[in-house]
SEZA-556672 format. One record per residue (C-alpha): residue in three letters; x, y, z. Coordinates in steps of 0.25 Angstrom, whole numbers, plus 5000, padded with zeros to 4 digits. Layout:
REM residues N
ALAXYZ...
***
This chain:
REM residues 486
MET500050005000GLU500650134996ARG500950235007TYR500450375005GLN501450475009ILE501150625012PRO502150725008LEU503050775020ILE502850915015LEU501350905020PHE501850885034VAL502850995033LEU501851095028LEU500951055040ALA502051075049LEU502351215044THR500951255046SER500851215061SER501051355066LEU499851395058ALA498951285063ASN499151325078ALA499851455082SER500151405096CYS500951285092GLU502051255082ILE502351115077SER503651065072PHE504150925068ASN505550865069GLU505650765057SER506850685063SER506350665077LYS504850665073ILE504550765084TYR503350865083THR503650995091PHE502451075096GLU502751215101CYS501451265107GLU501451375117LYS502951385118ARG502951235123LEU503651125114HIS502950985113HIS503650875106PHE502950755100GLN503750645093ILE503250555082SER503850415081SER503550275078GLY503350255093THR502450375095ASN500950365100LEU500450455089THR499050465094ARG499550515108THR500550605101TYR499550675092GLU498650695104LYS499750765111MET500150845099LYS498650885098GLU498550925112VAL499751015112TYR499451075098LEU497951105101LYS498151155116ASN498051305112SER497551295098LYS496551395094ASN495951305083LYS496051165088GLU495251105076ALA496151165066ASP497451135074GLU497050995077LYS496850965062TYR498151025058LEU498950945069LYS498250815064GLU498650845050LEU500050875054PHE500250755063PHE499550645054THR500250695041HIS501550675048LEU501050535052GLU500650505038SER501950545032GLU502950485043PHE502150385051ARG501150315042PHE501150185050GLU501050245064TYR499650265070PRO499250415067GLY498350435079ASP497150485073GLU495850435080GLU495050425067LEU496150355061ILE496150245072GLU494650225070ASN494850205055LEU495950105057ILE495250025067SER494050025059ASP494849975047LEU495649865055GLY494249815060LYS493849785046ILE495049705042ASN495249565048ASP496649525054GLU496949425042PHE496749535032LEU497649635040THR498749535041GLY498749505026PRO499949545018ASP499049625008CYS498049685017LEU498249825013GLU497949794998ASP496549735002PHE495949855009GLU495049884997LYS494349745000TYR493849805013ASP493449935007LEU494050015019GLU494150165021MET495650165026THR496150285033PRO496950375024PHE498550365025VAL498550245035ASP499250125031LEU498650005039ASN499949925040LEU499649835052LYS501149825056ASP501149975058ILE499749995064PRO499449865073LYS497949855076GLU498249855091THR498949985089LEU497650045082VAL496749985093ARG497650045104GLU497650185097PHE496150185095SER495950155109ASP496750275113ALA495950355104LYS494650315110MET495250335124ARG495550485120GLU494150495115ASP493350425126GLY494350395137PHE494150355151PHE492850425155ASN493050515142LEU494350565148GLY495150535136LYS496450465135LEU497350435147GLN498550535147GLU499150515161VAL499150425173SER499750475186ILE499950415200ASN500150515211LEU500650475225ARG500550585236THR500750595251ASP500650715260ASN500850755274ASP500750875283ASN502250855286PHE503250915276LEU503850795269HIS502950705276GLY503750725289GLY505150745283GLY505050885287ILE505350855301ILE506650785298LEU507050905289ALA506751005300ASN507550905310ARG506350905319ASP505850785328LYS504350755331ASN504350835343SER504950965337PRO503951085334LYS503451075320VAL503951175309TRP502851245302TRP502851155289GLU502851025297GLY501450955299ASP500950895311ASP500050785308ARG498750865310GLY497650865301TYR497950815287THR499250745289PHE499550645278GLY499050595265GLU499350505253SER498650485239LEU498950405227GLU498250455214LEU498150385201LYS497650475190PHE497350455175ASN497350585167PHE496550575153GLU496450675142GLU495050725148GLY495150695163SER495750605174VAL495450485183LYS496050485197GLY496050385208ARG496750415222GLN497050345235TYR497250445246THR497450445261GLU497350565271GLY497750575285TYR497250665296SER497750675310SER497650755323LEU498350745337ALA497550675347SER497650625362VAL497050515370ILE496550515385LYS496950405394ASP496650385408VAL497950395417GLU498050345431VAL498650455440CYS499050435454ASN499350535465LYS499650495480GLY499150355478LYS497850405471CYS497650365457LYS496650415447THR496350405432VAL496550535424PRO496250545409THR497450595402ILE497650645388PHE498850575380LYS499350635367ARG500350515364ASP500250365366GLU501250275374GLU502150275362ASN502250425362LYS501450435349ARG500550555347TYR499050525347GLN498250575334THR497050545327PHE497250515312MET496150495301THR496550435287ILE495650465275ASP495950355264GLY495250375251LEU495150335236GLU494750435226ILE494450435211GLU494150555202LEU493750575187ARG494050705180LYS493550745167ASN494250865160HIS493750965149ILE492250955153ASN492151095147GLY493551155143ASP494451145155VAL493351105165TYR493450965172VAL492550885181LYS492950775190MET492250675199GLY492750575209GLY492550505222SER493250445234ILE493150355246GLU493850375259ARG494050305272LEU494250385285THR495050315296ASP495850335308THR496450195308ASN497850155305LYS497350095292GLY497150235286LEU498250255275ALA498650395280GLN498850345294VAL499650225290LEU500550305281GLN500650425292THR501050325303ALA502050255295TRP502650385290HIS502850435305LYS503450305309VAL504650325299ASN505350415309GLU504750395323GLU505750485329ARG505550605321ILE504050595317ILE502850595328GLN502150465330TYR500650455331HIS499550365338ASN498350375330LEU497050365337ASP495650305333HIS494750415332MET493750385321GLU492950275314ASP493350245299ARG492350285289TYR492250295274ARG491750405264MET491550425249GLN491650555241VAL491150595227ASN491750725222SER491750805209GLY492450925203LEU492351025192GLY493451115188ILE494251185177ALA495751165174LYS496651245165GLU498151235160LYS499051335154ASN500451325149ILE501051465153GLN502451435148ASN503151315143TRP503651295157LEU502451325165SER501051265164VAL499851305173ARG498651225177GLY497451265185ALA496151205189ILE494951245198GLU493851145202GLY492651145210ASN492351005217THR491350935227GLN491250815235VAL490150725241SER490550635252THR489850525260ASP490550595272GLY489450695271LEU489650845270LYS490950855278ASN491650785266SER490750845255TYR491250975248VAL491351075237GLY492651135234ILE493551205224ARG495051165220ALA496051255212GLU497351195207VAL498551265199GLY499651175193ILE500951225186ASP502051145179SER503451185174GLY503151145159THR504451125152PHE505251205163LEU506451115167ARG505850995159PRO506750915151HIS506350905136GLU506050755137LYS505150775149GLN503650795147VAL503150845160PRO503450975168VAL504550955179LEU503751035190GLU502251045193ALA501551115204LYS500051115208MET499351205218TYR497951185222MET496851215232ASP495551145237ALA494451205244LYS493251125249LYS491951155257TYR491351035264GLY489851015266ASP489851025281GLY490151175279GLU491351175289SER492451095282ALA493251165272TYR494451105264VAL495651175258GLN496851115252ALA497951195245GLY499251145240VAL500451145230THR501051025224LEU502351025216TYR502650915206GLY504050875201ASN504150785189VAL505350695191TYR505150605180SER504550595166ASP504750525153ARG504250515139ASP503250405142GLY502450505151ASN502950445165ILE503050565175VAL503450555190SER503250675199LEU503550705213PHE502650815220ALA502650885233GLY501750995239ALA500951055251GLU499451065254LYS498651135264TRP497451055269ASP496251105277THR495250995277PRO494150945286SER494950825290SER496250905292ARG495451005301LEU494850895309TYR496250835311GLY497050955316GLY496551075308ALA496251155320GLU497651125327ILE498351165314LEU497651295312GLU497951335327ARG499451315324HIS499351385311ARG500151275304ALA500151265289ASP500051105290LEU500351085275ASN500150955269HIS501450915261ILE501350825249VAL502350735242GLY502050635231VAL502450575217GLN501650565204PHE501850475192ARG501250505179ARG501150435166LYS500750515154PHE500150455141
***
Protein backbone atom coordinates (compact mmCIF):
# COMPACT_ATOMS: atom_id res chain seq x y z
CA MET A 1 0.00 0.00 0.00
CA GLU A 2 1.60 3.26 -1.09
CA ARG A 3 2.14 5.71 1.73
CA TYR A 4 0.92 9.24 1.21
CA GLN A 5 3.55 11.85 2.18
CA ILE A 6 2.65 15.43 3.07
CA PRO A 7 5.37 17.88 2.03
CA LEU A 8 7.46 19.17 4.91
CA ILE A 9 6.92 22.70 3.65
CA LEU A 10 3.33 22.56 5.00
CA PHE A 11 4.61 21.94 8.52
CA VAL A 12 7.11 24.79 8.16
CA LEU A 13 4.40 27.20 7.01
CA LEU A 14 2.17 26.23 9.92
CA ALA A 15 5.02 26.80 12.36
CA LEU A 16 5.79 30.24 10.91
CA THR A 17 2.20 31.37 11.52
CA SER A 18 2.11 30.30 15.18
CA SER A 19 2.47 33.82 16.54
CA LEU A 20 -0.56 34.87 14.51
CA ALA A 21 -2.69 32.05 15.87
CA ASN A 22 -2.23 32.90 19.54
CA ALA A 23 -0.56 36.17 20.42
CA SER A 24 0.23 35.05 23.97
CA CYS A 25 2.16 31.92 22.88
CA GLU A 26 4.93 31.19 20.42
CA ILE A 27 5.73 27.67 19.23
CA SER A 28 9.07 26.39 17.93
CA PHE A 29 10.21 22.89 17.01
CA ASN A 30 13.73 21.45 17.19
CA GLU A 31 14.12 18.98 14.33
CA SER A 32 17.05 17.07 15.80
CA SER A 33 15.74 16.62 19.34
CA LYS A 34 12.04 16.42 18.32
CA ILE A 35 11.13 18.91 21.07
CA TYR A 36 8.34 21.46 20.87
CA THR A 37 8.95 24.65 22.86
CA PHE A 38 5.96 26.77 23.89
CA GLU A 39 6.77 30.26 25.16
CA CYS A 40 3.59 31.45 26.87
CA GLU A 41 3.41 34.37 29.29
CA LYS A 42 7.23 34.44 29.47
CA ARG A 43 7.31 30.79 30.63
CA LEU A 44 8.88 27.98 28.60
CA HIS A 45 7.17 24.60 28.24
CA HIS A 46 8.94 21.69 26.51
CA PHE A 47 7.26 18.66 24.90
CA GLN A 48 9.35 15.88 23.37
CA ILE A 49 7.90 13.69 20.61
CA SER A 50 9.55 10.30 20.18
CA SER A 51 8.67 6.66 19.60
CA GLY A 52 8.13 6.16 23.33
CA THR A 53 5.94 9.22 23.83
CA ASN A 54 2.32 8.91 24.89
CA LEU A 55 1.03 11.20 22.16
CA THR A 56 -2.49 11.48 23.57
CA ARG A 57 -1.24 12.79 26.90
CA THR A 58 1.35 15.05 25.24
CA TYR A 59 -1.22 16.65 22.95
CA GLU A 60 -3.60 17.25 25.88
CA LYS A 61 -0.83 18.95 27.87
CA MET A 62 0.16 21.06 24.85
CA LYS A 63 -3.46 22.10 24.41
CA GLU A 64 -3.80 22.98 28.10
CA VAL A 65 -0.75 25.27 27.95
CA TYR A 66 -1.57 26.80 24.56
CA LEU A 67 -5.22 27.59 25.29
CA LYS A 68 -4.80 28.76 28.90
CA ASN A 69 -4.90 32.48 28.09
CA SER A 70 -6.31 32.23 24.59
CA LYS A 71 -8.85 34.83 23.49
CA ASN A 72 -10.21 32.61 20.70
CA LYS A 73 -10.02 29.05 21.98
CA GLU A 74 -11.90 27.44 19.08
CA ALA A 75 -9.64 28.91 16.38
CA ASP A 76 -6.45 28.33 18.39
CA GLU A 77 -7.38 24.71 19.14
CA LYS A 78 -8.02 24.10 15.44
CA TYR A 79 -4.64 25.60 14.58
CA LEU A 80 -2.81 23.51 17.20
CA LYS A 81 -4.48 20.30 16.04
CA GLU A 82 -3.52 20.98 12.41
CA LEU A 83 0.07 21.71 13.39
CA PHE A 84 0.44 18.67 15.63
CA PHE A 85 -1.32 16.12 13.40
CA THR A 86 0.44 17.36 10.26
CA HIS A 87 3.74 16.73 12.00
CA LEU A 88 2.62 13.29 13.12
CA GLU A 89 1.57 12.38 9.60
CA SER A 90 4.84 13.46 8.05
CA GLU A 91 7.18 11.92 10.64
CA PHE A 92 5.33 9.39 12.84
CA ARG A 93 2.75 7.81 10.58
CA PHE A 94 2.65 4.55 12.46
CA GLU A 95 2.41 6.08 15.94
CA TYR A 96 -0.99 6.51 17.56
CA PRO A 97 -1.95 10.17 16.78
CA GLY A 98 -4.16 10.72 19.82
CA ASP A 99 -7.33 12.06 18.26
CA GLU A 100 -10.47 10.73 19.98
CA GLU A 101 -12.49 10.60 16.77
CA LEU A 102 -9.66 8.66 15.14
CA ILE A 103 -9.71 6.11 17.97
CA GLU A 104 -13.43 5.54 17.53
CA ASN A 105 -13.05 5.03 13.79
CA LEU A 106 -10.15 2.61 14.16
CA ILE A 107 -11.90 0.55 16.83
CA SER A 108 -15.00 0.38 14.65
CA ASP A 109 -12.91 -0.72 11.66
CA LEU A 110 -11.10 -3.41 13.63
CA GLY A 111 -14.39 -4.71 14.95
CA LYS A 112 -15.52 -5.46 11.40
CA ILE A 113 -12.43 -7.46 10.53
CA ASN A 114 -11.90 -10.92 12.00
CA ASP A 115 -8.59 -12.04 13.44
CA GLU A 116 -7.87 -14.43 10.60
CA PHE A 117 -8.21 -11.69 8.04
CA LEU A 118 -6.03 -9.32 10.06
CA THR A 119 -3.18 -11.83 10.23
CA GLY A 120 -3.27 -12.56 6.51
CA PRO A 121 -0.33 -11.40 4.40
CA ASP A 122 -2.49 -9.50 1.91
CA CYS A 123 -5.05 -8.06 4.29
CA LEU A 124 -4.46 -4.48 3.23
CA GLU A 125 -5.20 -5.35 -0.42
CA ASP A 126 -8.66 -6.73 0.44
CA PHE A 127 -10.18 -3.71 2.20
CA GLU A 128 -12.52 -3.10 -0.77
CA LYS A 129 -14.30 -6.41 -0.08
CA TYR A 130 -15.53 -5.00 3.22
CA ASP A 131 -16.62 -1.64 1.85
CA LEU A 132 -15.07 0.20 4.80
CA GLU A 133 -14.64 3.95 5.18
CA MET A 134 -11.12 3.97 6.54
CA THR A 135 -9.82 7.05 8.32
CA PRO A 136 -7.63 9.17 6.00
CA PHE A 137 -3.80 9.00 6.23
CA VAL A 138 -3.86 6.06 8.66
CA ASP A 139 -1.96 2.92 7.70
CA LEU A 140 -3.44 0.01 9.71
CA ASN A 141 -0.25 -1.97 10.01
CA LEU A 142 -0.91 -4.14 13.03
CA LYS A 143 2.76 -4.43 13.89
CA ASP A 144 2.78 -0.69 14.55
CA ILE A 145 -0.72 -0.31 16.04
CA PRO A 146 -1.60 -3.39 18.13
CA LYS A 147 -5.24 -3.83 18.94
CA GLU A 148 -4.46 -3.84 22.67
CA THR A 149 -2.86 -0.41 22.34
CA LEU A 150 -5.89 1.00 20.58
CA VAL A 151 -8.23 -0.40 23.22
CA ARG A 152 -6.09 1.10 25.99
CA GLU A 153 -5.95 4.51 24.32
CA PHE A 154 -9.67 4.38 23.64
CA SER A 155 -10.29 3.66 27.33
CA ASP A 156 -8.15 6.66 28.27
CA ALA A 157 -10.17 8.85 25.93
CA LYS A 158 -13.44 7.64 27.45
CA MET A 159 -12.07 8.29 30.94
CA ARG A 160 -11.31 11.88 29.95
CA GLU A 161 -14.85 12.23 28.65
CA ASP A 162 -16.75 10.42 31.43
CA GLY A 163 -14.20 9.78 34.17
CA PHE A 164 -14.81 8.83 37.77
CA PHE A 165 -18.10 10.52 38.73
CA ASN A 166 -17.53 12.66 35.60
CA LEU A 167 -14.29 13.98 37.06
CA GLY A 168 -12.23 13.30 33.95
CA LYS A 169 -8.91 11.57 33.63
CA LEU A 170 -6.70 10.84 36.65
CA GLN A 171 -3.85 13.37 36.83
CA GLU A 172 -2.23 12.82 40.23
CA VAL A 173 -2.24 10.54 43.27
CA SER A 174 -0.85 11.82 46.57
CA ILE A 175 -0.19 10.37 50.03
CA ASN A 176 0.18 12.83 52.87
CA LEU A 177 1.41 11.84 56.34
CA ARG A 178 1.22 14.59 58.96
CA THR A 179 1.83 14.79 62.70
CA ASP A 180 1.38 17.82 64.96
CA ASN A 181 2.09 18.67 68.58
CA ASP A 182 1.79 21.70 70.83
CA ASN A 183 5.50 21.33 71.60
CA PHE A 184 8.02 22.68 69.10
CA LEU A 185 9.62 19.80 67.17
CA HIS A 186 7.33 17.44 69.10
CA GLY A 187 9.19 18.09 72.33
CA GLY A 188 12.63 18.43 70.80
CA GLY A 189 12.57 22.11 71.73
CA ILE A 190 13.14 21.15 75.35
CA ILE A 191 16.43 19.54 74.38
CA LEU A 192 17.42 22.47 72.17
CA ALA A 193 16.69 24.89 75.03
CA ASN A 194 18.65 22.61 77.38
CA ARG A 195 15.80 22.44 79.87
CA ASP A 196 14.46 19.53 81.89
CA LYS A 197 10.87 18.66 82.63
CA ASN A 198 10.78 20.73 85.84
CA SER A 199 12.16 23.95 84.32
CA PRO A 200 9.86 26.89 83.54
CA LYS A 201 8.38 26.82 80.07
CA VAL A 202 9.70 29.15 77.37
CA TRP A 203 6.98 31.00 75.46
CA TRP A 204 7.07 28.84 72.37
CA GLU A 205 6.88 25.54 74.25
CA GLY A 206 3.57 23.72 74.63
CA ASP A 207 2.22 22.36 77.87
CA ASP A 208 -0.03 19.41 76.97
CA ARG A 209 -3.20 21.42 77.57
CA GLY A 210 -6.10 21.59 75.19
CA TYR A 211 -5.33 20.17 71.74
CA THR A 212 -1.94 18.59 72.28
CA PHE A 213 -1.25 15.96 69.60
CA GLY A 214 -2.57 14.76 66.25
CA GLU A 215 -1.79 12.54 63.26
CA SER A 216 -3.42 12.07 59.86
CA LEU A 217 -2.82 9.89 56.80
CA GLU A 218 -4.48 11.13 53.62
CA LEU A 219 -4.86 9.46 50.21
CA LYS A 220 -6.04 11.77 47.43
CA PHE A 221 -6.85 11.23 43.75
CA ASN A 222 -6.79 14.39 41.64
CA PHE A 223 -8.71 14.26 38.37
CA GLU A 224 -9.10 16.83 35.61
CA GLU A 225 -12.40 18.03 37.02
CA GLY A 226 -12.14 17.33 40.75
CA SER A 227 -10.79 14.99 43.39
CA VAL A 228 -11.61 12.09 45.72
CA LYS A 229 -9.98 12.03 49.15
CA GLY A 230 -9.88 9.56 52.01
CA ARG A 231 -8.33 10.35 55.38
CA GLN A 232 -7.58 8.60 58.67
CA TYR A 233 -6.93 10.93 61.59
CA THR A 234 -6.56 11.07 65.35
CA GLU A 235 -6.70 14.05 67.72
CA GLY A 236 -5.64 14.16 71.37
CA TYR A 237 -6.95 16.62 73.98
CA SER A 238 -5.67 16.69 77.55
CA SER A 239 -5.97 18.65 80.78
CA LEU A 240 -4.31 18.48 84.18
CA ALA A 241 -6.30 16.65 86.84
CA SER A 242 -6.10 15.52 90.44
CA VAL A 243 -7.59 12.79 92.60
CA ILE A 244 -8.87 12.82 96.18
CA LYS A 245 -7.71 10.01 98.43
CA ASP A 246 -8.38 9.40 102.10
CA VAL A 247 -5.23 9.69 104.18
CA GLU A 248 -5.01 8.60 107.79
CA VAL A 249 -3.54 11.37 109.97
CA CYS A 250 -2.48 10.68 113.58
CA ASN A 251 -1.75 13.19 116.32
CA LYS A 252 -0.94 12.21 119.93
CA GLY A 253 -2.30 8.74 119.40
CA LYS A 254 -5.53 9.94 117.85
CA CYS A 255 -6.02 9.09 114.18
CA LYS A 256 -8.57 10.22 111.67
CA THR A 257 -9.14 9.97 107.94
CA VAL A 258 -8.64 13.18 105.98
CA PRO A 259 -9.55 13.59 102.29
CA THR A 260 -6.41 14.80 100.50
CA ILE A 261 -5.88 16.09 96.95
CA PHE A 262 -3.11 14.36 94.99
CA LYS A 263 -1.72 15.73 91.70
CA ARG A 264 0.72 12.85 91.11
CA ASP A 265 0.55 9.11 91.58
CA GLU A 266 2.92 6.80 93.47
CA GLU A 267 5.35 6.78 90.51
CA ASN A 268 5.40 10.58 90.40
CA LYS A 269 3.41 10.66 87.17
CA ARG A 270 1.22 13.73 86.74
CA TYR A 271 -2.53 13.08 86.71
CA GLN A 272 -4.41 14.22 83.60
CA THR A 273 -7.58 13.58 81.65
CA PHE A 274 -7.05 12.69 77.98
CA MET A 275 -9.63 12.35 75.20
CA THR A 276 -8.87 10.83 71.80
CA ILE A 277 -10.95 11.41 68.67
CA ASP A 278 -10.23 8.72 66.08
CA GLY A 279 -11.88 9.30 62.71
CA LEU A 280 -12.27 8.16 59.11
CA GLU A 281 -13.28 10.70 56.45
CA ILE A 282 -14.11 10.68 52.74
CA GLU A 283 -14.63 13.68 50.47
CA LEU A 284 -15.67 14.15 46.83
CA ARG A 285 -14.99 17.46 45.06
CA LYS A 286 -16.27 18.57 41.66
CA ASN A 287 -14.56 21.54 39.99
CA HIS A 288 -15.79 23.95 37.32
CA ILE A 289 -19.45 23.80 38.25
CA ASN A 290 -19.64 27.31 36.84
CA GLY A 291 -16.28 28.72 35.81
CA ASP A 292 -14.00 28.52 38.84
CA VAL A 293 -16.80 27.51 41.22
CA TYR A 294 -16.48 24.10 42.90
CA VAL A 295 -18.67 22.01 45.15
CA LYS A 296 -17.71 19.25 47.58
CA MET A 297 -19.45 16.81 49.87
CA GLY A 298 -18.28 14.21 52.33
CA GLY A 299 -18.76 12.44 55.59
CA SER A 300 -16.90 11.03 58.57
CA ILE A 301 -17.31 8.69 61.50
CA GLU A 302 -15.51 9.27 64.81
CA ARG A 303 -14.91 7.51 68.10
CA LEU A 304 -14.39 9.57 71.25
CA THR A 305 -12.60 7.68 74.00
CA ASP A 306 -10.41 8.15 77.08
CA THR A 307 -8.95 4.64 77.08
CA ASN A 308 -5.42 3.71 76.13
CA LYS A 309 -6.82 2.20 72.91
CA GLY A 310 -7.20 5.66 71.39
CA LEU A 311 -4.46 6.16 68.80
CA ALA A 312 -3.52 9.70 69.89
CA GLN A 313 -3.11 8.60 73.51
CA VAL A 314 -1.07 5.55 72.53
CA LEU A 315 1.29 7.62 70.36
CA GLN A 316 1.57 10.45 72.90
CA THR A 317 2.40 8.06 75.75
CA ALA A 318 4.97 6.19 73.67
CA TRP A 319 6.62 9.45 72.60
CA HIS A 320 6.91 10.69 76.20
CA LYS A 321 8.59 7.44 77.25
CA VAL A 322 11.39 7.98 74.72
CA ASN A 323 13.18 10.23 77.22
CA GLU A 324 11.67 9.78 80.66
CA GLU A 325 14.35 11.92 82.32
CA ARG A 326 13.66 15.00 80.20
CA ILE A 327 9.96 14.66 79.37
CA ILE A 328 7.11 14.67 81.88
CA GLN A 329 5.20 11.40 82.39
CA TYR A 330 1.41 11.28 82.80
CA HIS A 331 -1.15 9.06 84.50
CA ASN A 332 -4.35 9.24 82.42
CA LEU A 333 -7.60 8.98 84.36
CA ASP A 334 -10.90 7.45 83.31
CA HIS A 335 -13.35 10.32 83.00
CA MET A 336 -15.82 9.59 80.16
CA GLU A 337 -17.76 6.86 78.38
CA ASP A 338 -16.77 5.89 74.85
CA ARG A 339 -19.14 7.12 72.17
CA TYR A 340 -19.42 7.35 68.39
CA ARG A 341 -20.70 10.08 66.11
CA MET A 342 -21.15 10.62 62.37
CA GLN A 343 -21.00 13.80 60.31
CA VAL A 344 -22.13 14.80 56.82
CA ASN A 345 -20.67 17.99 55.39
CA SER A 346 -20.69 20.02 52.18
CA GLY A 347 -19.01 23.10 50.77
CA LEU A 348 -19.34 25.59 47.92
CA GLY A 349 -16.39 27.76 46.92
CA ILE A 350 -14.43 29.51 44.22
CA ALA A 351 -10.75 28.90 43.39
CA LYS A 352 -8.42 31.07 41.31
CA GLU A 353 -4.85 30.67 40.09
CA LYS A 354 -2.51 33.25 38.54
CA ASN A 355 1.05 33.12 37.28
CA ILE A 356 2.50 36.47 38.35
CA GLN A 357 5.95 35.76 36.94
CA ASN A 358 7.70 32.63 35.76
CA TRP A 359 9.11 32.35 39.32
CA LEU A 360 5.89 33.06 41.20
CA SER A 361 2.45 31.47 41.02
CA VAL A 362 -0.43 32.41 43.32
CA ARG A 363 -3.56 30.38 44.15
CA GLY A 364 -6.50 31.39 46.25
CA ALA A 365 -9.84 29.97 47.36
CA ILE A 366 -12.73 30.99 49.56
CA GLU A 367 -15.38 28.50 50.62
CA GLY A 368 -18.59 28.38 52.59
CA ASN A 369 -19.32 25.06 54.30
CA THR A 370 -21.74 23.34 56.64
CA GLN A 371 -21.93 20.15 58.74
CA VAL A 372 -24.68 18.09 60.32
CA SER A 373 -23.75 15.66 63.11
CA THR A 374 -25.40 12.91 65.08
CA ASP A 375 -23.84 14.64 68.11
CA GLY A 376 -26.46 17.36 67.82
CA LEU A 377 -26.09 21.11 67.52
CA LYS A 378 -22.84 21.22 69.48
CA ASN A 379 -21.08 19.50 66.57
CA SER A 380 -23.14 20.96 63.68
CA TYR A 381 -21.98 24.22 62.12
CA VAL A 382 -21.87 26.72 59.29
CA GLY A 383 -18.48 28.16 58.42
CA ILE A 384 -16.15 29.88 56.00
CA ARG A 385 -12.61 29.02 54.92
CA ALA A 386 -10.06 31.14 53.07
CA GLU A 387 -6.78 29.86 51.64
CA VAL A 388 -3.85 31.39 49.73
CA GLY A 389 -1.01 29.37 48.23
CA ILE A 390 2.16 30.44 46.42
CA ASP A 391 5.00 28.56 44.78
CA SER A 392 8.42 29.49 43.45
CA GLY A 393 7.76 28.47 39.84
CA THR A 394 11.04 28.08 37.98
CA PHE A 395 13.06 29.91 40.65
CA LEU A 396 16.02 27.75 41.80
CA ARG A 397 14.53 24.86 39.85
CA PRO A 398 16.86 22.78 37.66
CA HIS A 399 15.78 22.57 34.04
CA GLU A 400 15.00 18.86 34.25
CA LYS A 401 12.65 19.27 37.24
CA GLN A 402 8.93 19.64 36.66
CA VAL A 403 7.70 21.05 39.98
CA PRO A 404 8.54 24.16 42.04
CA VAL A 405 11.21 23.87 44.71
CA LEU A 406 9.26 25.75 47.38
CA GLU A 407 5.55 26.11 48.14
CA ALA A 408 3.63 27.81 50.95
CA LYS A 409 0.00 27.70 52.07
CA MET A 410 -1.80 30.07 54.44
CA TYR A 411 -5.34 29.40 55.61
CA MET A 412 -8.02 30.32 58.11
CA ASP A 413 -11.20 28.50 59.18
CA ALA A 414 -14.06 30.04 61.12
CA LYS A 415 -17.12 28.06 62.19
CA LYS A 416 -20.24 28.85 64.20
CA TYR A 417 -21.78 25.85 65.94
CA GLY A 418 -25.49 25.26 66.39
CA ASP A 419 -25.46 25.52 70.17
CA GLY A 420 -24.77 29.23 69.82
CA GLU A 421 -21.82 29.19 72.21
CA SER A 422 -18.97 27.36 70.55
CA ALA A 423 -16.91 29.12 67.90
CA TYR A 424 -14.05 27.59 65.95
CA VAL A 425 -11.02 29.36 64.55
CA GLN A 426 -8.04 27.71 62.91
CA ALA A 427 -5.30 29.69 61.22
CA GLY A 428 -1.93 28.52 60.04
CA VAL A 429 0.88 28.49 57.53
CA THR A 430 2.61 25.46 56.01
CA LEU A 431 5.87 25.46 54.02
CA TYR A 432 6.61 22.68 51.50
CA GLY A 433 10.07 21.78 50.20
CA ASN A 434 10.16 19.44 47.21
CA VAL A 435 13.23 17.33 47.86
CA TYR A 436 12.84 14.92 44.95
CA SER A 437 11.16 14.80 41.55
CA ASP A 438 11.77 12.90 38.33
CA ARG A 439 10.55 12.81 34.74
CA ASP A 440 8.04 10.08 35.56
CA GLY A 441 6.10 12.45 37.80
CA ASN A 442 7.22 11.10 41.20
CA ILE A 443 7.57 13.88 43.81
CA VAL A 444 8.60 13.80 47.47
CA SER A 445 7.99 16.87 49.67
CA LEU A 446 8.75 17.62 53.29
CA PHE A 447 6.60 20.21 55.04
CA ALA A 448 6.41 22.06 58.34
CA GLY A 449 4.17 24.74 59.76
CA ALA A 450 2.30 26.17 62.70
CA GLU A 451 -1.41 26.56 63.52
CA LYS A 452 -3.50 28.30 66.12
CA TRP A 453 -6.51 26.31 67.34
CA ASP A 454 -9.51 27.57 69.27
CA THR A 455 -12.11 24.82 69.13
CA PRO A 456 -14.85 23.51 71.43
CA SER A 457 -12.73 20.54 72.50
CA SER A 458 -9.52 22.54 72.96
CA ARG A 459 -11.42 25.01 75.14
CA LEU A 460 -12.91 22.21 77.19
CA TYR A 461 -9.48 20.70 77.83
CA GLY A 462 -7.47 23.67 79.01
CA GLY A 463 -8.67 26.69 77.06
CA ALA A 464 -9.41 28.80 80.12
CA GLU A 465 -6.01 28.05 81.63
CA ILE A 466 -4.23 28.95 78.39
CA LEU A 467 -6.08 32.27 78.12
CA GLU A 468 -5.24 33.19 81.71
CA ARG A 469 -1.54 32.71 81.05
CA HIS A 470 -1.66 34.53 77.67
CA ARG A 471 0.21 31.74 75.93
CA ALA A 472 0.36 31.42 72.16
CA ASP A 473 -0.06 27.62 72.44
CA LEU A 474 0.76 27.08 68.78
CA ASN A 475 0.35 23.72 67.13
CA HIS A 476 3.56 22.69 65.32
CA ILE A 477 3.30 20.54 62.16
CA VAL A 478 5.77 18.24 60.40
CA GLY A 479 5.09 15.75 57.63
CA VAL A 480 5.98 14.17 54.32
CA GLN A 481 4.04 14.03 51.06
CA PHE A 482 4.43 11.64 48.12
CA ARG A 483 2.89 12.55 44.76
CA ARG A 484 2.66 10.73 41.45
CA LYS A 485 1.72 12.81 38.42
CA PHE A 486 0.33 11.21 35.26
